[in-house]
C-alpha positions in Angstrom: -10.0 -26.6 55.7 -9.2 -24.3 52.8 -10.7 -25.2 49.4 -8.4 -24.8 46.4 -10.2 -23.1 43.5 -8.9 -22.5 40.1 -9.5 -19.2 38.5 -11.7 -20.8 35.8 -13.9 -22.5 38.4 -14.5 -19.4 40.6 -18.0 -18.0 40.1 -16.9 -14.6 41.4 -14.1 -14.4 38.8 -16.6 -15.5 36.1 -18.8 -12.6 37.1 -16.0 -10.1 37.2 -14.8 -11.3 33.8 -18.2 -10.3 32.4 -18.7 -6.9 34.2 -15.4 -6.1 35.8 -12.7 -3.7 34.7 -12.3 0.0 34.7 -15.2 1.0 32.4 -17.8 -1.8 32.3 -19.3 -1.0 35.7 -19.7 2.6 34.8 -21.2 1.8 31.4 -23.7 -0.6 33.1 -24.5 2.0 35.7 -25.2 4.7 33.2 -27.3 2.6 30.8 -29.3 1.5 33.8 -29.9 5.2 34.6 -31.1 5.8 31.1 -28.0 6.9 29.2 -28.5 4.6 26.3 -26.7 6.4 23.4 -23.0 6.4 22.6 -22.6 10.2 22.8 -24.4 10.4 26.1 -22.2 7.6 27.5 -19.0 9.2 26.2 -20.0 12.6 27.8 -20.9 10.8 31.1 -17.7 8.9 31.5 -14.7 11.0 32.5 -11.5 9.9 30.6 -12.9 7.3 28.3 -11.9 7.4 24.6 -14.3 6.7 21.7 -12.3 3.6 20.8 -12.4 2.3 24.4 -16.1 3.0 24.8 -16.8 1.2 21.5 -14.7 -1.8 22.5 -16.4 -2.1 25.9 -19.9 -1.8 24.4 -19.0 -4.4 21.9 -17.7 -6.8 24.6 -20.9 -6.3 26.6 -22.9 -7.0 23.5 -20.9 -10.1 22.6 -21.3 -11.4 26.2 -25.1 -11.1 25.8 -25.5 -8.3 28.4 -26.5 -5.5 26.0 -28.6 -5.2 22.9 -27.6 -2.7 20.2 -30.4 -1.3 18.1 -29.6 0.7 15.0 -32.4 3.0 13.8 -32.5 3.6 10.0 -32.3 7.3 10.2 -29.9 9.9 8.9 -27.7 10.2 10.8 -28.1 6.7 12.1 -29.2 6.5 15.8 -27.9 3.6 17.9 -29.4 2.8 21.3 -28.2 0.2 23.9 -30.5 -1.7 26.2 -30.1 -4.7 28.5 -31.0 -8.2 27.4 -32.8 -10.4 29.8 -29.4 -11.9 30.7 -28.1 -8.4 31.4 -31.1 -7.6 33.5 -30.3 -10.7 35.6 -27.2 -8.7 36.8 -29.3 -5.9 38.3 -29.5 -7.4 41.8 -25.7 -7.8 41.8 -25.1 -4.2 40.5 -27.6 -2.9 43.1 -25.9 -4.7 45.9 -22.5 -3.4 44.7 -23.9 0.1 44.5 -25.4 0.0 48.0 -22.2 -1.4 49.5 -20.1 1.2 47.6 -22.3 4.1 48.8 -22.1 2.9 52.4 -18.3 2.6 52.3 -17.9 6.0 50.6 -19.9 7.6 53.4 -17.7 6.0 56.0 -14.5 7.3 54.3 -15.6 10.9 54.5 
């Protein structure tokens, strides 16, 4: 028997809504590796514009995945970190990374 599932009721779709797309997985990966500042992220992501990076970071922040901390310095320094909710994604990201690495090896 095949179960009918609507998009809004699919837990995998829900997850992909939060962390899917072209840029969010890369942003999450880099912040997890310690690249927590805008300039470092922009340099580390081939082909992303400043506007797109800002938009994606804002969405991750609005979804409760990232914290954005502004330091009162001149010039202002902004750092991104994971919320507890964002950290709950680590096992998922780790599993996706392990699977991706394995598949990439097999394609060579």
